[in-house]
C-alpha positions in Angstrom: 7.9 59.2 -35.4 9.4 56.3 -37.4 8.4 55.8 -41.0 5.1 53.8 -41.3 4.2 51.9 -44.4 0.8 50.2 -45.0 -1.1 48.7 -47.9 -4.2 50.7 -48.5 -6.8 51.3 -51.3 -6.7 54.8 -52.9 -8.6 56.5 -55.6 -10.2 53.3 -56.9 -7.0 51.2 -56.9 -6.8 48.5 -54.3 -3.1 47.9 -54.3 -1.6 51.2 -53.1 0.9 51.8 -50.3 0.9 54.8 -47.9 4.1 56.1 -46.4 4.2 58.6 -43.5 6.6 59.9 -41.0 4.4 62.5 -39.3 5.8 65.3 -41.5 4.8 64.1 -45.0 2.3 61.6 -46.4 2.9 59.7 -49.6 0.8 57.3 -51.6 2.2 55.1 -54.4 0.3 52.8 -56.8 1.0 49.1 -57.3 -1.9 48.4 -59.7 -0.3 50.7 -62.3 2.9 52.7 -62.5 5.4 53.2 -61.2 3.5 56.3 -59.9 3.6 58.4 -56.8 0.0 59.5 -56.8 -0.1 61.6 -53.6 2.3 63.9 -51.7 1.0 66.0 -48.9 1.4 67.4 -45.4 -0.3 65.2 -42.8 -4.0 65.5 -43.3 -3.5 68.1 -46.0 -4.6 68.4 -49.6 -2.7 66.5 -52.3 -0.3 68.7 -54.1 -0.3 66.3 -57.1 -2.9 66.3 -59.8 -5.3 63.4 -59.9 -7.0 62.8 -63.2 -10.7 61.9 -62.4 -10.9 60.0 -65.7 -7.8 57.9 -64.8 -8.2 57.2 -61.1 -8.7 53.5 -60.5 -8.2 52.6 -64.2 -6.0 49.6 -65.1 -5.0 47.8 -68.3 -5.3 48.9 -71.9 -2.8 49.7 -74.6 -3.0 53.5 -74.5 -1.0 55.7 -72.1 -3.1 57.3 -69.4 -2.2 60.6 -67.6 -3.2 59.3 -64.2 -1.5 62.3 -62.5 1.0 62.1 -59.7 4.8 61.7 -60.3 6.1 59.5 -63.1 9.4 58.5 -64.8 9.9 58.9 -68.5 12.9 59.0 -70.8 13.8 62.0 -72.9 13.9 63.3 -75.7 10.1 63.2 -76.0 8.9 60.8 -78.7 5.2 60.0 -79.6 5.9 56.3 -79.5 8.8 55.6 -77.1 7.9 58.2 -74.5 4.2 57.4 -74.3 4.6 53.7 -73.6 1.7 52.7 -71.3 2.3 52.2 -67.5 -1.2 50.6 -67.0 0.0 47.3 -65.5 0.9 46.2 -62.0 4.4 46.9 -60.7 6.6 44.8 -58.4 6.7 46.4 -54.9 9.6 45.8 -52.5 8.9 47.2 -49.0 11.8 48.6 -47.1 12.2 49.8 -43.6 11.9 53.4 -44.7 10.3 53.2 -48.1 9.5 51.2 -51.2 11.0 50.2 -54.5 8.5 50.1 -57.5 9.7 48.2 -60.6 7.7 48.2 -63.8 7.8 45.2 -66.2 10.1 45.9 -69.2 8.3 48.1 -71.7 7.2 46.0 -74.7 8.8 47.0 -78.0 10.8 49.7 -76.1 13.0 47.4 -74.0 13.4 49.8 -71.0 12.7 48.9 -67.4 11.6 51.7 -65.1 12.1 51.7 -61.4 11.5 54.3 -58.6 12.9 53.9 -55.1 11.5 56.1 -52.3 13.3 56.7 -49.0 11.5 58.7 -46.4 13.6 60.5 -43.8 12.6 59.9 -40.2 11.4 63.1 -38.5 11.8 65.5 -41.5 9.6 66.6 -44.4 11.9 64.9 -46.8 12.0 62.0 -49.2 14.7 60.8 -51.5 13.4 59.7 -54.9 15.8 57.5 -56.9 14.8 56.9 -60.6 16.4 54.0 -62.6 16.2 53.1 -66.2 17.7 49.8 -67.4 18.3 49.0 -71.1 17.3 45.4 -71.7 17.9 45.7 -75.5 20.8 44.1 -77.3 21.9 47.4 -78.5 22.7 50.8 -77.0 19.9 53.3 -76.6 20.4 57.1 -76.2 18.1 58.8 -73.7 18.0 60.8 -70.5 16.1 60.1 -67.4 13.1 62.4 -67.0 11.3 62.9 -63.7 7.9 64.6 -63.9 5.9 65.8 -60.9 2.4 66.6 -62.1 1.0 69.2 -59.7 -2.7 70.1 -59.0 -3.9 73.3 -60.7 -4.0 76.7 -59.1 -0.5 77.1 -57.9 2.7 78.8 -58.9 6.0 77.2 -60.1 9.3 78.8 -59.4 12.5 78.2 -61.4 15.7 80.0 -60.3 18.0 81.7 -62.9 21.8 81.4 -62.6 23.5 84.1 -60.6 23.4 87.5 -62.3 26.4 89.7 -62.9 27.8 92.8 -64.5 28.4 93.3 -68.3 32.1 93.8 -67.9 32.7 90.6 -66.1 30.3 88.5 -68.1 31.0 88.9 -71.8 29.7 85.4 -72.7 26.2 83.9 -72.3 25.4 82.6 -68.9 22.6 80.1 -69.5 20.0 78.7 -71.9 16.3 79.1 -72.2 14.5 76.5 -74.4 11.2 77.5 -75.9 8.5 75.3 -77.6 6.5 76.4 -80.6 3.5 77.0 -78.4 5.5 79.0 -75.7 4.0 82.5 -75.5 6.3 84.7 -73.4 3.7 87.4 -73.3 1.2 85.1 -71.6 0.3 86.8 -68.2 0.8 83.5 -66.4 4.6 84.1 -66.8 6.6 86.4 -64.6 10.1 87.0 -65.9 12.1 88.3 -62.9 15.7 89.1 -62.7 16.5 86.1 -60.5 13.5 83.8 -60.9 10.9 82.7 -63.5 7.4 82.1 -62.2 4.6 80.2 -64.0 1.1 80.2 -62.7 -1.3 77.3 -63.3 -4.8 78.5 -64.3 -7.7 76.1 -65.0 -8.8 76.0 -68.6 -5.7 77.8 -70.0 -3.7 76.8 -73.0 -0.3 74.9 -72.8 2.9 76.7 -71.9 6.4 75.3 -71.5 10.1 76.3 -71.0 13.3 74.4 -70.3 16.4 75.8 -68.7 19.8 74.9 -67.4 19.5 75.3 -63.6 22.8 75.1 -61.8 21.3 75.8 -58.5 19.5 72.4 -58.8 16.0 73.1 -57.4 12.5 74.1 -58.5 9.4 74.6 -56.5 5.6 74.8 -56.6 3.4 76.7 -54.1 -0.2 75.7 -53.7 -2.7 76.3 -50.9 0.0 77.6 -48.5 2.3 74.6 -49.1 5.7 74.6 -50.9 6.8 71.5 -52.8 10.5 71.6 -53.4 12.4 69.2 -55.6 16.2 69.2 -55.7 18.4 67.7 -58.4 21.8 67.9 -60.1 23.5 69.5 -63.1 26.5 67.6 -64.3 29.1 70.1 -65.6 30.0 69.5 -69.2 27.4 66.8 -69.8 24.9 67.0 -72.7 21.3 67.5 -71.7 18.1 67.2 -73.8 16.1 70.1 -75.1 19.0 72.5 -75.8 20.7 71.7 -72.5 17.8 71.7 -70.1 18.0 69.9 -66.7 14.7 71.5 -65.6 11.4 72.1 -67.3 8.0 73.4 -66.4 4.8 72.7 -68.4 1.2 73.7 -67.8 -2.1 73.1 -69.6 -5.8 73.5 -68.7 -5.8 71.0 -65.7 -2.3 70.8 -64.2 1.3 72.0 -64.0 4.4 69.8 -64.3 7.7 70.4 -62.5 10.3 68.3 -64.2 14.0 67.5 -63.9 16.2 65.7 -66.3 19.5 63.8 -66.2 22.3 63.9 -68.8 21.7 62.5 -72.3 23.8 59.4 -72.9 24.1 56.2 -74.9 23.0 53.5 -72.4 24.7 50.1 -73.3 22.8 46.8 -73.2 22.2 45.7 -69.6 23.3 49.1 -68.2 21.2 51.2 -65.8 21.2 55.0 -65.4 20.1 56.6 -62.2 18.6 60.1 -61.5 18.1 61.3 -58.0 15.7 63.9 -56.6 15.2 65.1 -53.1 11.6 66.2 -52.3 10.7 68.5 -49.4 7.4 69.9 -48.3 6.9 73.0 -46.2 3.7 74.7 -44.9 2.8 78.4 -44.3 4.3 79.6 -47.6 2.5 82.2 -49.7 2.4 82.1 -53.5 5.1 84.4 -54.9 4.3 87.1 -57.4 7.8 88.6 -57.9 11.4 88.1 -57.0 11.2 89.6 -53.6 8.5 87.1 -52.6 10.7 84.3 -53.6 13.6 85.8 -51.6 11.5 86.1 -48.4 9.1 83.2 -48.6 10.9 80.4 -50.5 14.7 80.9 -50.2 14.7 80.3 -46.4 13.2 76.9 -47.1 15.7 76.2 -49.9 18.5 76.9 -47.5 16.8 74.5 -45.0 16.6 71.9 -47.7 20.3 72.3 -48.7 21.3 71.8 -45.0 19.0 68.7 -44.7 20.0 67.0 -47.9 23.6 68.1 -48.1 23.2 69.3 -51.7 
């Protein structure tokens, strides 16, 4: 079926838009944002976290974790990063998607925009993030795309290809740890080829960052696999000790994040960061490497063929 787009209320917000192609369903907010508040299989449960204290809320001068998918700029800063997105956004409706543009952030001078393009007849959506510097001076930052997932699932991050000692004398990749990262926490599984992080309600925060040349990360919840694909630009600097992928969890949700290169953005210039999202059903939550190989990697290969990445 062709892509359908309709204006609908959702979660207490009156100005939302629902996008569907018979394979995936997407809801974006217009009263706040830009946010993608829902991503699901047709008639299925929302894979994104919805904050019950934030649903339907508008206005105010404090940042609200509504849930869903959002666009930030990295490195994380208590002032710049947490600029509120509590006001209405401009919505341009396209034949196959929408463009959501936030008013320029006061005192920060950055304009955020998210463009969504739903593929006809496939469980796929292209998500184009843009950050425009409206200041009169250059600002150094990286685009940072955060998908906030509902609790109870398992995140998957692939490690770079493994090899032998004799042929790999130099380090292969990085792993960034935060002060609160506890590698002995049982929610982690450190495999030979994949890192798994389980989301457990009520648990304390955990986070890692990594350089992921394979350019994908996933989350399995309730038999559905959310897969996001992104790029790693060779030789470019990345935030957080070279991380283009991060996963974070706390007591209510888990974030699957991708980042673009860190660069000085000149006045009037725009940086772009592109993700491809895919959604597959009938996938069991992995507990070890072999589960990823049998349950998830066939879908990753499908995604590569579909997106051309």
